[in-house]
Backbone bond lengths (Angstrom), bond angles and torsions (degrees), N, CA, C in turn:
res aa  C-N    CA-C-N  psi(-1)  N-CA   C-N-CA  omega(-1)  CA-C   N-CA-C  phi
1 M - - - 1.461 - - 1.520 108.90 -
2 R 1.341 116.08 133.55 1.455 120.30 -176.75 1.523 109.41 -113.64
3 T 1.325 116.00 137.02 1.452 121.16 178.09 1.511 108.24 -124.79
4 N 1.348 117.82 127.97 1.458 119.21 178.70 1.511 110.88 -98.72
5 A 1.321 116.94 -177.33 1.461 121.96 -172.19 1.514 113.00 -67.47
6 T 1.331 117.22 -19.42 1.463 119.38 -179.04 1.522 112.58 -93.46
7 E 1.326 116.03 14.14 1.458 123.22 172.92 1.525 113.89 68.71
8 W 1.344 115.98 28.58 1.451 118.85 176.35 1.529 108.97 -92.00
9 V 1.307 115.52 135.91 1.452 120.97 173.93 1.525 106.98 -121.94
10 I 1.327 116.42 127.07 1.456 120.76 -174.84 1.516 109.45 -110.76
11 S 1.318 115.75 128.56 1.454 120.50 175.18 1.515 108.48 -122.52
12 V 1.319 117.42 127.95 1.452 121.22 -177.01 1.526 109.99 -112.95
13 S 1.302 115.99 125.86 1.463 120.83 174.51 1.517 109.24 -81.78
14 A 1.311 117.35 125.11 1.469 120.72 -177.31 1.521 111.60 -69.88
15 S 1.319 117.13 -23.94 1.462 118.81 -175.17 1.517 113.60 -83.77
16 A 1.305 118.78 -32.05 1.470 119.99 -175.34 1.513 110.96 -156.87
17 F 1.293 119.80 72.06 1.464 126.35 179.64 1.519 114.00 -2.42
18 H 1.334 114.30 88.62 1.449 121.19 172.65 1.516 106.37 -118.80
19 V 1.322 116.88 121.43 1.448 120.16 175.58 1.516 107.59 -100.52
20 V 1.307 115.34 126.78 1.455 120.63 176.07 1.514 107.40 -117.81
21 Y 1.324 117.62 125.32 1.449 117.42 177.75 1.514 109.13 -113.60
22 I 1.315 114.82 151.28 1.455 121.66 -177.85 1.523 107.99 -121.84
23 R 1.288 117.01 121.02 1.452 120.60 174.38 1.517 107.13 -147.66
24 Y 1.273 116.04 116.01 1.453 122.00 -177.22 1.527 111.31 55.44
25 G 1.328 115.84 35.80 1.448 120.05 174.42 1.512 115.50 80.05
26 V 1.357 119.35 10.37 1.458 121.86 -178.59 1.518 109.40 -102.28
27 Y 1.335 116.23 130.23 1.468 121.43 -179.88 1.529 108.84 -108.98
28 S 1.333 116.74 143.87 1.453 120.07 179.01 1.520 110.09 -153.78
29 M 1.345 116.87 148.50 1.455 121.10 171.81 1.514 108.77 -71.38
30 A 1.317 116.64 157.27 1.459 121.03 -178.84 1.516 110.84 -65.26
31 N 1.307 116.34 134.99 1.446 121.95 169.82 1.524 107.08 -144.35
32 R 1.323 116.72 178.13 1.463 119.93 -174.73 1.525 111.73 -60.06
33 D 1.322 117.51 -43.32 1.467 119.68 -178.75 1.524 111.33 -61.81
34 N 1.335 116.33 -42.46 1.464 119.59 -179.80 1.519 111.42 -64.32
35 L 1.331 116.33 -44.90 1.469 120.10 -178.53 1.525 111.27 -66.65
36 N 1.315 117.33 -35.08 1.467 120.13 179.72 1.529 112.35 -66.55
37 K 1.326 116.76 -20.03 1.463 120.02 178.87 1.530 111.89 -80.46
38 L 1.322 116.49 -11.69 1.464 120.76 178.95 1.524 110.30 -86.56
39 G 1.318 115.59 153.39 1.449 120.76 175.74 1.520 110.96 -78.63
40 V 1.329 115.93 167.32 1.458 121.00 -178.20 1.525 111.10 -61.26
41 D 1.334 117.86 -38.61 1.468 120.64 -179.80 1.521 111.60 -60.75
42 A 1.333 116.40 -43.39 1.466 120.28 179.01 1.521 110.96 -66.59
43 L 1.331 116.60 -40.18 1.461 120.21 178.24 1.521 111.39 -63.80
44 K 1.336 116.26 -39.33 1.469 119.63 178.96 1.524 110.64 -66.31
45 L 1.324 116.93 -35.69 1.458 120.14 177.10 1.523 110.43 -63.51
46 L 1.329 116.70 -46.72 1.455 120.77 177.94 1.529 110.79 -61.66
47 A 1.326 115.64 -43.02 1.462 119.78 -178.93 1.530 111.15 -62.54
48 S 1.325 116.85 -44.28 1.466 120.83 -179.61 1.518 111.08 -61.17
49 E 1.325 116.94 -40.29 1.454 120.37 -179.10 1.529 112.40 -72.11
50 N 1.347 115.69 -12.05 1.462 119.99 176.95 1.523 111.69 -112.62
51 N 1.356 114.44 22.17 1.473 121.62 174.80 1.523 112.77 59.56
52 I 1.322 116.11 37.19 1.454 122.18 176.84 1.525 108.12 -107.55
53 A 1.326 116.74 126.12 1.464 120.36 178.67 1.528 109.90 -63.81
54 T 1.331 116.50 139.12 1.466 120.66 -175.55 1.530 113.52 -114.83
55 E 1.327 117.68 -11.31 1.463 120.16 -174.41 1.527 111.25 -63.79
56 K 1.323 116.06 130.63 1.460 124.64 177.30 1.531 112.62 58.94
57 K 1.318 117.44 27.59 1.459 121.41 179.23 1.523 109.90 -96.67
58 K 1.329 115.52 133.67 1.458 120.50 173.92 1.526 109.60 -77.60
59 K 1.322 115.39 163.01 1.461 119.77 -178.99 1.521 111.06 -58.07
60 S 1.334 117.36 -42.62 1.467 120.53 -178.35 1.526 111.19 -62.90
61 E 1.339 117.24 -36.19 1.463 120.78 178.74 1.523 110.93 -67.98
62 L 1.333 116.23 -41.29 1.465 119.79 178.83 1.519 110.78 -62.71
63 V 1.324 116.54 -43.16 1.467 120.68 179.95 1.529 110.26 -61.55
64 S 1.327 116.88 -46.97 1.466 120.49 -179.20 1.525 111.57 -61.32
65 Q 1.331 116.87 -41.87 1.458 119.57 -177.69 1.525 111.73 -73.36
66 L 1.315 117.66 -31.54 1.461 120.30 174.65 1.523 110.61 -67.94
67 L 1.333 117.47 -38.06 1.462 120.30 176.67 1.520 110.39 -65.07
68 D 1.335 116.81 -39.65 1.462 119.97 175.39 1.526 110.96 -60.64
69 A 1.335 115.43 -38.98 1.461 120.47 -176.53 1.517 112.51 -65.18
70 Q 1.339 117.39 -29.33 1.456 119.15 -179.45 1.529 112.57 -96.15
71 A 1.336 117.11 -5.83 1.459 119.62 177.93 1.524 109.90 -69.82
72 P 1.331 118.16 146.75 1.469 120.25 177.01 1.519 110.85 -58.22
73 V 1.313 116.72 141.45 1.463 120.50 -179.62 1.522 110.45 -56.67
74 S 1.332 117.16 -36.85 1.465 120.19 -178.70 1.522 112.03 -63.73
75 A 1.346 117.49 -29.32 1.469 120.41 -179.73 1.517 111.63 -73.35
76 L 1.328 116.69 -29.57 1.464 121.23 -176.83 1.517 113.34 -98.83
77 T 1.322 117.24 3.33 1.459 120.99 -175.99 1.522 109.51 -122.19
78 P 1.334 118.11 115.89 1.464 119.66 -179.79 1.519 114.17 -57.76
79 V 1.344 117.26 -41.93 1.465 120.67 178.76 1.519 109.49 -141.61
80 L 1.315 116.12 121.36 1.456 120.40 169.88 1.523 107.87 -94.22
81 S 1.306 116.03 176.07 1.458 119.90 178.64 1.519 110.31 -56.17
82 Q 1.317 116.82 134.93 1.461 119.61 179.76 1.524 111.53 -60.71
83 S 1.329 116.10 -28.78 1.463 119.14 -179.56 1.519 111.54 -69.89
84 S 1.349 116.78 -17.67 1.462 119.57 -179.91 1.517 112.06 -78.56
85 G 1.332 115.85 -14.09 1.458 119.28 -179.06 1.506 113.12 82.52
86 V 1.318 118.30 5.11 1.466 121.29 179.85 1.516 108.59 -113.30
87 L 1.318 116.91 107.64 1.454 121.81 177.84 1.521 108.71 -124.43
88 A 1.335 116.14 120.71 1.455 119.82 -179.72 1.517 112.18 -93.43
89 V 1.332 117.88 -24.79 1.457 121.08 177.69 1.522 109.28 -134.28
90 S 1.293 115.84 -176.98 1.456 120.89 -177.37 1.527 111.31 -54.63
91 P 1.326 118.43 136.40 1.471 120.56 178.62 1.524 112.52 -65.00
92 N 1.336 117.60 -11.73 1.460 120.94 179.11 1.529 112.53 -82.03
93 V 1.343 117.77 -7.54 1.463 120.51 -175.64 1.526 110.41 -80.53
94 K 1.311 117.85 -75.80 1.461 122.02 -178.82 1.529 109.07 -155.27
95 E 1.300 115.10 155.83 1.457 120.37 169.06 1.518 109.07 -107.19
96 N 1.320 115.17 149.22 1.463 121.99 169.97 1.527 114.00 56.92
97 L 1.311 117.25 44.25 1.454 119.96 172.44 1.525 108.92 -70.19
98 P 1.337 118.23 149.41 1.475 120.30 -179.65 1.519 111.19 -72.67
99 P 1.326 118.02 154.23 1.462 120.59 174.37 1.529 111.05 -60.02
100 F 1.330 116.45 153.02 1.458 121.96 -178.33 1.527 112.62 -55.42
101 N 1.329 116.89 -36.79 1.464 120.29 -173.49 1.528 113.21 -91.10
102 Q 1.334 117.25 12.74 1.461 119.85 179.59 1.532 112.71 -121.53
103 V 1.318 115.98 24.40 1.468 120.81 174.86 1.522 108.36 -124.56
104 T 1.325 116.63 166.14 1.455 121.67 -178.23 1.524 110.54 -97.60
105 Y 1.323 115.87 127.38 1.460 121.91 -178.49 1.522 110.21 -103.26
106 G 1.330 115.98 147.93 1.450 121.59 178.65 1.516 111.31 -132.78
107 S 1.320 115.76 172.60 1.462 121.66 -175.21 1.526 113.77 -95.90
108 D 1.346 117.66 -0.58 1.456 120.88 177.36 1.526 108.79 -78.61
109 L 1.319 116.31 105.38 1.458 120.86 -172.43 1.527 113.09 -96.43
110 T 1.328 117.38 16.85 1.464 119.88 -177.86 1.524 112.18 -67.09
111 Q 1.338 117.27 -21.01 1.458 120.68 179.78 1.527 112.99 -98.33
112 L 1.316 116.68 14.99 1.465 118.75 176.38 1.525 109.85 -59.00
113 P 1.324 117.77 136.13 1.464 119.24 178.83 1.527 110.82 -66.57
114 T 1.316 115.87 149.51 1.462 121.31 176.03 1.522 108.41 -88.58
115 I 1.318 115.57 102.28 1.459 121.68 -176.40 1.523 109.12 -118.22
116 K 1.312 116.59 126.72 1.461 121.95 178.24 1.524 109.70 -100.68
117 F 1.345 115.23 166.01 1.465 118.72 -177.95 1.519 111.24 -60.83
118 N 1.317 117.33 -33.94 1.453 120.22 178.58 1.528 111.30 -61.66
119 D 1.346 117.03 -34.79 1.466 121.21 177.67 1.524 110.57 -66.98
120 I 1.342 115.82 -39.79 1.465 120.41 178.70 1.520 110.17 -66.99
121 Y 1.333 116.44 -40.57 1.465 121.05 177.54 1.524 110.42 -60.71
122 E 1.317 116.03 -43.71 1.464 119.68 179.08 1.526 111.18 -62.69
123 F 1.350 116.55 -39.59 1.463 120.75 -178.06 1.528 111.71 -70.28
124 M 1.325 117.93 -41.89 1.461 121.65 -173.43 1.525 114.22 -91.78
125 I 1.320 117.13 -17.60 1.467 119.33 -177.05 1.531 112.01 -116.78
126 L 1.329 117.55 -51.19 1.460 121.20 -171.01 1.520 114.36 -91.16
127 R 1.325 118.10 -17.35 1.469 121.26 -176.02 1.528 110.63 -58.10
128 P 1.338 117.77 131.18 1.466 119.55 -179.00 1.526 112.27 -74.20
129 T 1.313 115.82 145.98 1.457 122.07 174.75 1.524 109.42 -91.90
130 D 1.330 116.23 177.83 1.465 120.37 178.86 1.525 111.96 -60.99
131 S 1.336 116.34 -28.91 1.461 119.91 -178.70 1.526 112.61 -81.95
132 G 1.346 116.05 -9.07 1.461 118.95 178.85 1.516 114.40 102.32
133 S 1.324 116.89 -15.73 1.466 120.19 177.96 1.529 110.12 -82.36
134 S 1.320 117.67 169.22 1.459 121.99 179.25 1.524 110.52 -84.52
135 V 1.336 116.06 153.49 1.461 121.02 -179.34 1.529 111.25 -61.06
136 K 1.327 116.29 -50.11 1.481 123.02 177.50 1.524 112.42 53.93
137 N 1.344 116.47 47.21 1.461 120.64 179.23 1.535 109.49 -88.33
138 F 1.329 116.16 67.37 1.460 121.21 -177.02 1.527 111.24 -65.12
139 R 1.313 116.52 -40.01 1.464 120.00 -179.62 1.526 110.83 -63.55
140 G 1.333 115.68 -43.55 1.458 119.40 179.53 1.515 112.04 -64.18
141 L 1.330 117.32 -40.50 1.458 120.94 179.36 1.524 110.77 -65.16
142 D 1.322 116.75 -41.42 1.463 120.52 178.80 1.524 111.05 -62.64
143 R 1.337 117.03 -44.29 1.469 120.91 178.88 1.525 111.63 -65.51
144 A 1.330 115.56 -41.84 1.460 119.55 -179.79 1.526 110.99 -61.73
145 T 1.333 116.39 -41.70 1.467 120.51 179.50 1.530 110.89 -62.90
146 K 1.310 116.80 -42.07 1.466 120.55 179.41 1.524 111.83 -65.14
147 H 1.331 116.77 -40.90 1.468 120.35 178.04 1.526 110.78 -63.91
148 Y 1.322 116.12 -41.43 1.466 119.69 179.99 1.530 110.81 -65.11
149 D 1.322 116.69 -46.08 1.465 120.91 -179.66 1.531 111.77 -63.51
150 A 1.345 116.32 -30.17 1.467 120.74 -179.14 1.525 112.54 -82.82
151 G 1.323 117.38 -3.85 1.462 120.68 -178.91 1.508 113.82 76.87
152 D 1.342 116.67 23.73 1.463 120.38 -177.12 1.533 112.89 -79.40
153 V 1.332 117.65 -17.44 1.462 121.08 179.07 1.527 108.58 -83.23
154 Q 1.337 115.97 117.94 1.463 121.24 -171.50 1.525 110.45 -137.94
155 R 1.345 115.57 173.64 1.470 123.28 173.72 1.527 112.89 52.61
156 V 1.306 115.98 50.83 1.460 121.23 -178.25 1.527 109.85 -77.22
157 S 1.322 116.22 133.13 1.464 121.89 175.29 1.519 107.94 -142.38
158 I 1.331 116.06 167.14 1.459 119.53 -172.54 1.521 110.78 -140.44
159 A 1.321 115.25 148.71 1.466 121.82 175.26 1.514 108.03 -128.17
160 Q 1.328 116.81 125.34 1.461 122.02 177.03 1.524 107.19 -89.00
161 V 1.322 116.48 103.77 1.464 121.34 -176.71 1.524 110.25 -73.51
162 D 1.321 116.60 -46.32 1.464 121.88 171.82 1.523 107.75 -155.41
163 E 1.325 117.05 -163.78 1.466 119.32 -173.30 1.522 113.25 -67.17
164 S 1.322 117.61 -18.03 1.468 119.40 -176.30 1.521 114.70 -125.86
165 I 1.319 117.58 -2.35 1.467 121.00 -177.35 1.524 109.94 -122.77
166 V 1.340 116.33 129.80 1.462 121.21 173.81 1.520 109.16 -128.03
167 Y 1.332 115.41 146.90 1.451 121.97 169.35 1.530 107.76 -107.82
168 V 1.311 116.27 138.84 1.464 121.60 174.70 1.518 107.96 -117.15
169 R 1.320 115.92 130.09 1.467 121.82 179.11 1.527 108.35 -116.77
170 A 1.324 116.40 140.63 1.464 120.87 177.86 1.518 109.03 -156.23
171 T 1.315 115.95 171.08 1.462 120.60 172.65 1.518 108.57 -116.97
172 C 1.310 115.27 152.50 1.460 120.89 176.45 1.522 108.21 -127.05
173 Q 1.314 115.82 125.26 1.457 120.10 179.65 1.523 109.35 -74.54
174 A 1.312 116.51 129.57 1.463 121.60 -177.67 1.523 111.06 -66.10
175 S 1.318 115.51 159.57 1.463 120.65 -178.57 1.518 112.20 -58.37
176 M 1.323 117.09 -34.05 1.463 121.14 -179.62 1.528 112.03 -82.37
177 K 1.358 116.40 -1.84 1.462 123.36 174.48 1.531 114.10 66.07
178 K 1.333 117.76 16.78 1.457 119.96 -179.00 1.524 112.34 -101.80
179 H 1.329 117.11 -24.23 1.447 120.61 -174.74 1.526 110.83 -124.22
180 H 1.330 115.78 153.74 1.451 122.83 169.98 1.524 107.22 -118.39
181 Y 1.319 117.11 116.32 1.455 121.45 -179.07 1.528 110.51 -92.08
182 Q 1.326 115.55 138.94 1.467 120.87 178.44 1.519 108.88 -80.27
183 M 1.343 115.71 137.00 1.459 121.11 178.60 1.523 109.28 -127.95
184 Y 1.325 115.72 149.07 1.461 121.34 176.67 1.532 109.50 -135.84
185 V 1.323 115.17 145.05 1.460 121.19 175.99 1.527 108.34 -135.03
186 C 1.314 116.34 138.79 1.461 122.47 172.16 1.524 107.51 -109.94
187 A 1.329 116.66 130.62 1.463 121.04 179.37 1.521 109.99 -136.10
188 T 1.323 115.71 149.53 1.456 121.05 173.87 1.521 108.54 -101.31
189 L 1.332 115.75 138.85 1.458 122.05 178.95 1.517 109.15 -98.47
190 S 1.319 115.92 135.25 1.457 120.73 -179.33 1.523 109.25 -147.04
191 P 1.337 117.86 143.75 1.468 119.70 176.37 1.521 112.25 -58.98
192 D 1.321 116.45 -27.97 1.461 120.26 -178.86 1.519 112.11 -83.68
193 K 1.345 116.25 -51.11 1.457 119.54 -176.69 1.524 110.05 -164.06
194 D 1.340 116.33 125.12 1.466 120.19 173.82 1.525 108.49 -72.60
195 K 1.330 115.94 152.22 1.465 119.28 -172.79 1.519 111.60 -139.48
196 L 1.330 116.20 135.43 1.461 121.68 171.35 1.518 108.49 -73.56
197 E 1.328 116.49 132.34 1.455 120.32 -178.73 1.523 113.01 -114.35
198 Y 1.315 116.66 -36.69 1.467 119.78 -174.03 1.524 108.73 -162.11
199 A 1.317 116.39 149.62 1.462 120.58 179.09 1.521 109.63 -146.30
200 Y 1.335 115.23 151.01 1.466 121.48 179.00 1.525 108.86 -143.88
201 C 1.318 117.33 138.93 1.464 122.08 177.86 1.520 109.31 -138.08
202 Q 1.338 115.40 144.94 1.469 120.48 -179.79 1.523 112.70 -79.23
203 C 1.323 117.65 -8.38 1.469 119.49 -177.18 1.524 109.97 -64.70
204 P 1.328 118.19 158.32 1.457 121.03 -175.83 1.520 114.88 -57.65
205 I 1.355 117.81 -30.71 1.463 118.63 -178.39 1.518 112.01 -89.82
206 G 1.365 117.75 -3.44 1.445 121.92 173.65 1.527 114.13 77.15
């Protein structure tokens, strides 16, 4: 167990990346604020123990990847095996797609899906939930539009999963301008119409 000068003690669960910090007797699960209080050396130690490459990584990248590492697999995976009972998108799309953080992303954006605002509206407002009602995430759509108009969506990259599935990764600068949240989108490519299938964001509202 290592203790640094700021009285942080880090304990890592080998089974499911849980960071517990102790400061003046207060315990908390890992979140962005907690990880940002750690130095780069401590973050690299945590990353190494969670099989995350650390070479040439900035502090913000380490924090984002550590948050991905502790996120539930179902949150980072558009479709798990149907037999598992966890389906994030239509069962007609794909089975057993890889998690967002386990594919290789590149800067060639020629395969970006063609998504219009109406498609985003359908995904965030009209898309049915498991209970049968519509998502109706009006607040999220309003915030997303403002972030996009402000140029807060940055560092866009893409992964071609197969001939019809792409993942898009980007960061979004928080309203307070202190954090960059990692975002992922899964889309299907079609000659007729590209379609948003699933999305995940590290921000508090998801």
